[in-house]
C-alpha positions in Angstrom: 79.6 119.3 114.2 80.4 120.1 118.2 79.2 117.8 120.6 77.5 119.0 123.7 76.6 117.6 126.8 73.8 119.0 129.1 73.9 118.7 132.6 70.9 119.9 134.7 68.6 118.3 137.3 65.4 119.7 135.7 64.4 117.9 132.9 62.6 121.0 131.3 65.8 122.7 131.4 67.7 120.1 129.5 64.9 119.7 126.9 64.8 123.7 126.5 68.8 123.8 125.8 68.6 120.8 124.0 66.1 122.2 121.5 67.8 125.4 121.3 70.9 123.6 120.5 69.5 121.1 117.8 67.8 124.1 115.9 71.2 125.8 115.8 72.8 122.6 114.5 74.8 121.3 117.3 74.7 117.3 118.7 73.8 116.6 121.9 75.7 113.7 122.6 74.3 113.4 126.3 72.2 114.3 129.3 73.0 114.3 133.1 71.1 115.0 136.1 74.0 116.2 138.7 77.5 116.4 139.1 78.4 113.1 139.2 76.6 112.2 136.0 78.4 115.2 134.4 82.0 114.0 135.2 81.3 110.1 134.4 79.8 111.1 131.1 82.4 113.9 130.7 84.9 110.9 130.7 82.9 108.6 128.7 81.9 111.1 125.7 84.7 113.6 125.8 82.3 116.6 124.5 83.5 119.6 122.9 81.5 121.4 125.4 79.6 120.9 128.3 76.2 123.1 129.8 76.1 122.6 133.5 73.7 123.7 136.0 75.2 125.2 139.4 72.6 123.8 141.8 71.9 120.5 141.6 71.5 117.3 144.1 74.3 115.1 145.2 77.2 117.0 143.6 76.6 120.7 142.3 78.1 122.2 139.2 80.9 124.2 140.7 82.3 120.8 142.3 82.0 118.9 139.0 83.8 121.9 137.4 86.6 121.3 139.5 86.5 117.7 139.0 86.4 118.0 135.2 89.1 120.4 134.9 91.3 118.4 137.0 91.5 115.3 135.0 90.9 117.6 131.6 92.3 121.0 131.8 91.1 122.0 128.4 87.4 121.0 129.1 84.8 123.7 128.0 82.1 124.3 130.3 79.4 127.0 130.5 77.3 127.2 133.6 73.8 127.6 133.7 72.4 129.6 136.6 69.4 131.3 137.9 69.2 134.9 138.7 70.6 136.1 142.0 73.6 133.4 141.9 76.2 135.9 141.0 78.6 134.7 143.8 78.5 130.9 142.7 79.0 131.9 139.1 82.0 133.8 140.1 83.3 130.7 142.1 82.4 128.5 138.9 84.3 130.9 136.4 87.7 130.6 139.1 87.0 127.0 139.2 87.4 126.7 135.2 84.1 127.7 133.6 84.7 129.5 130.6 81.2 131.6 130.6 77.7 131.3 132.0 74.3 131.7 130.9 71.2 132.9 132.8 67.8 131.4 133.2 65.3 131.7 131.7 67.1 131.2 128.5 67.7 133.9 125.7 68.2 131.6 122.6 70.6 134.3 121.2 72.7 134.6 124.0 72.9 130.8 124.4 73.9 130.4 120.7 76.4 133.3 121.0 78.0 131.9 124.0 78.4 128.4 122.9 79.8 129.8 119.5 82.5 132.0 121.5 83.7 129.3 123.5 84.0 126.7 120.6 85.9 129.1 118.4 
């Protein structure tokens, strides 16, 4: 079973993703609220995949991707973005994210993206 870390400053979004993934049989190993949490929890938990929001307080998702990839080049990260954040999504992918999913989440798209990245 693949272990997934979810990082988003909105508790509702973390809950939504968590529910989608649990139904699909994935294990949620941790949750964080900002980029600093993402880095700390990645080091601690070494998940198979991280779902990371782009816009967060303290440290955004793009900065977190760069830090995680520096330490763990093989880290698999999927970014979450709101509509209209295309420029930031491009920057996140250039920084090492593997894919992105758009809010509001479409359950099938989320699962498809995760399965593709974990293969």
